[in-house]
N, C-alpha and C positions, 0 to 999 in steps of 0.2 A: 492229530497235531494238537499241541497244547496251546493255551491262550497266549502265552509268552512267545511261542514259536510263530504263531500267526501274526503277532504284532511285529516281530522282527522281519518276517517275510514282506509284510506291507511296507515297512520302513525302507527296506532295501529296494523295493520296486519304485518307491517315490524318489529315493536318491538316484536311481538310474535315470529318472525323468530329468533331474537337475543336471546330471552328468551329460546326458544326451543333448539337452538344450544348451549347456554351457561349454561343451567340449572339454571338460575338466576331469581330473582325477581327484581322489580324496586328498585333503590337506591343502587346499588352495584358497587363499584369501586375497582380496585386492591389495591388502597392505602386508601380507605375509612376506617375511624376508629373513636375512641372516642365515645362520647355519641351517641346513636342511636335514631333518631327521630321516632315518632310513628304516624305521620300524615302529613298534609300539612300546619301546623301552622307556624308562624313566629318565628325564633330563630336566635339570633346573636351569632357568634362564640366568645369564650372566649379569653382572653389574648390581647385584643386590647388596645393600649396605645397612645403614642404621635403621632401627625400627621406627615405624610410624603407625599410629592408631592402635586400637586394642585388638590386634589379630591373635589368633590362636597359634600354637606351636606347630611343629612339623607333623604331617600325617602322610605317611608313605604307603598306606595300605592298598591303594588303587593301582591295578596294572596299567603301566604306561603313563602314570601321572604322579606328580609330586605336589603335596600341599606345603608351600614353602614359608609361610609366615609373611613378614613385612619386608619392605624395601626402602631404598634411599629416598630422600626428599627431592621433590621436583614439583613444578606447577607453573601457574601463570596463565593469563588469558589476554587477548588483544582487545582493542577498543574500536569504536565506530567512528563515523564521519558524516560528511554531507555529500549530496549528489551534484552532478554537473549538467551541462547543457548538451543537447543533441547536435551532432555535427552533420554536415551535408551528406556524409557517407551513410548515415543511418546508425552509426555506432555512437554511443553516448560518451562524450569526453568528460573526464573527471576533474574535479576541482582539487587544488592542492590543499593539504591540511598542515603543512609544515613538517618538520621532523628531519629525516635523513637527508644529508647533502648528496648531490649528484656525484656518481662515481662511474668511471669507465668500466665496461665489462672486461673480465680477465681474458687475455689472449686476443689475437686478431689485430688488424691494423686499425688506426684511427679512422672513423667514418666507414666502417666495414659494411658495405651494402650487398655482399654476396647473398643470393636468395631473393633479391628484389630487382625489379626493373621499373621503368616509368609506368608500366601497366599491370604488373603482377607482383604478388607476394607469395612465396612458397613456404608452407609450413609442413612439418612432419610429425606424425603421431605414432607411437608404439604402444602396444598393449598385448596382454596374454590372452588371445582368443582361441588358441588350440593347445592341446596337451595338458594345460593346467590353468584354466581361466574361469573367473566368476561371471563373465559376460557371454551370453549366447552370441556366436559369431554373426548370425544374421542381424541381430539387434544392433551390434556395434557397427557393422558395415552400413546398415541402413541409416544410422544416426550420425555418423562421424562428420559429415559435411553439410548437414541440413542448415545449420545457422549460417555458415559461410556462403552457401549457395543463395540463401535468402538475402544476405548482405550484398552479394554480387549483383543480384537483380535490382538493387537500389543504387548501384554505382560503385560498390566495393568500399574500401577504406581510403579516404582521401584520393579517390580516383583510381585506385589500384584494385584489381580483382584478386581474390585469395584462392589459391590452388592447394588442395590437401593431398598429401601423400601418407600412406599408411603401411606399417610393417608389423607383422606378428612377432613378438619377442619370445614366444614359447615358454614364458614364465621362467626364464633363465637369464641371469645377469650377463654372462658372457655373450649369449645370443643377442641380448638387448643392446649391448655396446656395439656389436657387429652391425645390427640393423640401423642404429642411430648413426654410426659412421657412414654406412651406405647412403642414408638419406642426406647427410651433410655433404659427402664427397661426390656422390653420383647424381642424386636428385637435386642437389644444390639448394636445400631448404634454408630459410632464413632463421627459423627457430624450431625448437622441438617441444613436444608435449608428451608427458608420461600418462598413459591411460590407466595404470594400476600396477601394483606389486612393488613393495618398498625396496626389495633388493634391486629390481630393475630400475626403479626411479633413482636410487642412490648411485648406481653404476653409471647410468646414462647422464645424469646431471653432472657427475664428476668429469666424464668425458667431454660433455658440452662446455663446461667451464674451462677446460684445458685448451679448447680451440675457440673460445670467445663467442659461443652460440647461446643465446638466451634459452632458458629451459623452464617450463611451467608444469605443475602437476597438482593433484589433490593434496591437501595437507595430511600427511601421515606422520612418520617419524620426524624429529628435528635433528637427530644424531647424524653427523656427517654432512648435513646440508646447510648448517647455520653459517658456515664460513664462505660459501660459494657466492661470488659477486653477481652472477647472472641468473640466479635461481629465484623463482617466485612460487609460493604456495597459493592455491586458488580457494582454499577453505581452511577452517580451523584445524590445527594439528590434533592428533589424538591426545597428546599431553595437555594441550589447552582445553580440549573438550572434557577432560577428566574432572576439572573443577566444576563445570556446569553439571556434569552427570551426578556428582556427589550432592549438589544442591537439589537437583531434580529428585533423586531418591529420597532425600529428607523431606522436602517441602511439597512435592507433588505425589509421590508414591506413599509418603508417610510411613516409611520403614525406619528401623533403627539398626537391624543386623543385615549386613551385606556381604557379598563375596565376589570373587573374580576368577575366571578360568581363561587361560591364554595359551597360545602356541609358544613353543620354546625357541623363539627367535630373539636375538639381541635387539632387533629393531622394534620390539615391543617394550623394551626396558623403560624408556622414558614415559610411555603411556602408563605402564604399571606403577612406577614410582610416583608419578604425578597424581594418579587416582588415590593411592594410599594416603598421601599427604592431604589431599582434598577431603577424603573421607574423615580423617582425624579432625581436620579443621571444622567440618560440619557436625561433629559429634556422633558420627556413625561408628559402629563396631564392625570391623572386618573379621568375620568368623570363618571364612573359607577363602583360601588363596591357592589355586591349583595351577600347576604347569603341566601341560600335556604336549606330547610330541606333535609338532605341527602337521606331520603326515601320519597321524595315529590311525591304526586299523579300526575297523568297525567295532570289534569286540572291546578294544581299549577305550574307545569313545563311549560306548554303552556303559562300561564299568565305571568310567569317570563320572558320567551322569548319575549312575546309581549311588555313588558315594557322596554326593553333594549334601544329602540330608542324613548322613550316617550317624551324626549326633543329633537325635531328635530334640534334645533339650536346648540346642544351640545352633539351629539350622538357619541359613540365610533366608531372609524374606525377599531379597532382590539379588540377582546374580548378573554380573557383567561379563559377557563372553567376548573375547578378542581372539578369534580363531576362524578358520575356514568355515563357510556356511554349511557345507556338507557334513563336516564334523560336528558343528553346533546342532544340526538336526538330530544326529545320533545321540548327542549328549542329552538333549531334551527328551528323547524317547527313553533313554536309560533312566533318567530321573523320574519321568512319569510312571515307568513300570514299578518304581518303588514308592509311588504316591507322594513324590517330591515335586512340588509345583511352585517354585519361586517365580517372582515376576522377573522376566529377562529384560535387561535394560542396558544399552551400550551405545557406542559411537561408531562412526565410519559410514560405509556405504552398503556393502554386500548383504549383510544380514537384513537390511531394509528393502531388498528387492522383492518384487511380487512373485518371482519364480521361487524364491526361498519361502515366502509366505505359504505358497501352495504345498510345499514339501513339509514344512514344520507343522502346519495344521493337519495334514494327512497323518503325520506320525503321532500327534497328540492334540486333538481338537480343542482341549481345554487350555491350551497354551496362552499365557498373557505375556505380551512383549511390547516394548517401546524402544525405538532407536532414533538417535540423532541422524540427520541426513543433510546433504548440501541442497536438496530440493524438497519441495512439498510433494504430497502424493499426486500421482498422475491424474486422478479425477479432478484435482483443483488447479491443474496447470493453466487452464484458460482464464481463471480468475486473476492470475498474477502476470501472465504474459499471453495476450490473445493471439500472438503470431505463431507460437510453436506448433500447435495442432494443425492449423491450415498449411503451414510450410512443410511439415512432415508428410501430410496427406498428399500434397502436390508432388513431392519428390518421390514418394514410395508407393502411393496408391493404397495406403492403409493407415489405420489410426496409429498415432505415436505411442510408444511405451515409456516406462520409467527410465530405462537405460538411455533412450534417445533424449529424454528431458535432462538427464545429468550431462550428457554431451553438449546439448544446446546451451545449458547454463554456463558450463566451463568455456565454451567457444565464445559466448557473448562477452564474458570478462576479457578474453584475449583480444577480441575485436575492438573493445574499448581501449585496451592498452596500446594496440597498434595505432589507433586514431590519436592517442595522446601525443605521439612523437611527430605528428604532422607530416607534411610533404617531405621534410628532410629526414625521413626515416633511415636509420642505420642500426646496427646491433648495439652500438654505444648509446645512441639517443633513445632507443627503446628502453634500455635499462635506466638511464638517467631521467627520462621524462616521467617514469612511473614511480621512482623513489619519492616518498613524501606525498603520494597521491592516494585518493580513495576512489574506488570504482563501484558504481551502483548499476545493477542490472534488473532488479526486481524478481529474479529467479533464485540465484545463489544469494546468501547474505552478502552484504557489502564487504569488500576487502579493502583494508587500509594499510598502505605500505609506508606509513610514517614511522620511521625508526626501525622497521623490521621487514624482512621479506616473507615472514609468516603472517600473511595479512588478514586471515579470517577473523571475523568479529562476532559471529552469531551462528545459531543452528536452527534448523527446522526439526520438529519432532513427529515421528510417524508412529501410529498405533496399529497393532496387528488386529485384523478383523477376520477371524477364522470362519465366520458365517459366509463371507464373500471370498475368502482365501486371498486377501490382499492387505496392503497397508493403506490406512487412511491418514489424512493430515490431522494431527492433534494440536499443534502449535507452530507458529511461523516466526522467524526472525527473533529468536530469543537470545538475549544477552545475559540473562540471569533467571533464576527460579526462586 
């Protein structure tokens, strides 16, 4: 067996570990969406327009990938605010910061209190934990209700206990709408939470808006969500993070030549365009811009990685991957096999999970990577919120993981938002009470809904530690670099 064959064999074994732990197939990302590819063929993302930055021309030599050049302008980031006081329920009420006027939720009757009683609030969560998921099913199931159970032990939210319902959306938009409809119509939930997958988030949020149900999810795409009156993002969108990423590459990584490799879904278009504009504004040169089938085969991903440094005189010093973590691991292995070792730096959630750290370090132990995240590294969780680890241990009889921390942080924001509406909670007051407000939790960066429902204000930065095969906290609550 050749050295290259041994490397690929080891890589495939490590990817099997991720797939077994996550219940996923190749090509899955918590924010992957749009058109689904069905092979390793070449496909360029839609929506590309005017050039931005000093990117190179088209390079189509890689199987299953296209080097597309530059895209249309986009960008912008949100701002911060102040914290509020703690309510009797244990959730922190937020102080207003001005901005957007109150508006009723779309659909539903005035004062719609379906999903709540004098003693209970029902919430529904959907996420892809089987078939095509970035989350190990056990981690998601163990973590999904830890914060709300912790809150219930303290009296709930303004005297109401929170009951959590969960459905697997199978990483499929149609199935996601079906399970969201089931939770609304049969389980009678008050609001819905999207646990991942941009296609599923967009589809369910549009359904929720049509029936007047508040909907909350991680900040991913802005396309198709910006007009929905009952939607709230819990973290910075990928488009907004692109500005910070360009600053980070220039001022922290100290590089001048950068690149991006992304899945061919339209829901990555605004992230792609926003990063290119931000790179130009930061004085960076985009020397590689690759589109890869979001369901790319192992061979296509390896070849795409091997092509990143094809021009040795003009190779990227830092590379931004916006693609499924299993495919990213193969891209890294393909690049490493060609002695191509850019610093990997990006946004989002899944590349920064410890299960991915184990796989990528096993594939290429010299990998250097830094990713933005809505939470700090799990080793530092107790420094920022002393309640998470004891609450997780109490509920599950084991130590909490990074996926549980993400769920805890998101749930803590939602608990605060429920508290903001007071005892007179309804779907309409939930929306109106949080417009113009800032929510502080100490885990996720503050969200500020003054003038926008894309409320994220900052990011944490995680640094890959291959010695320990985990991500460590590099920086917290960063609004600029």
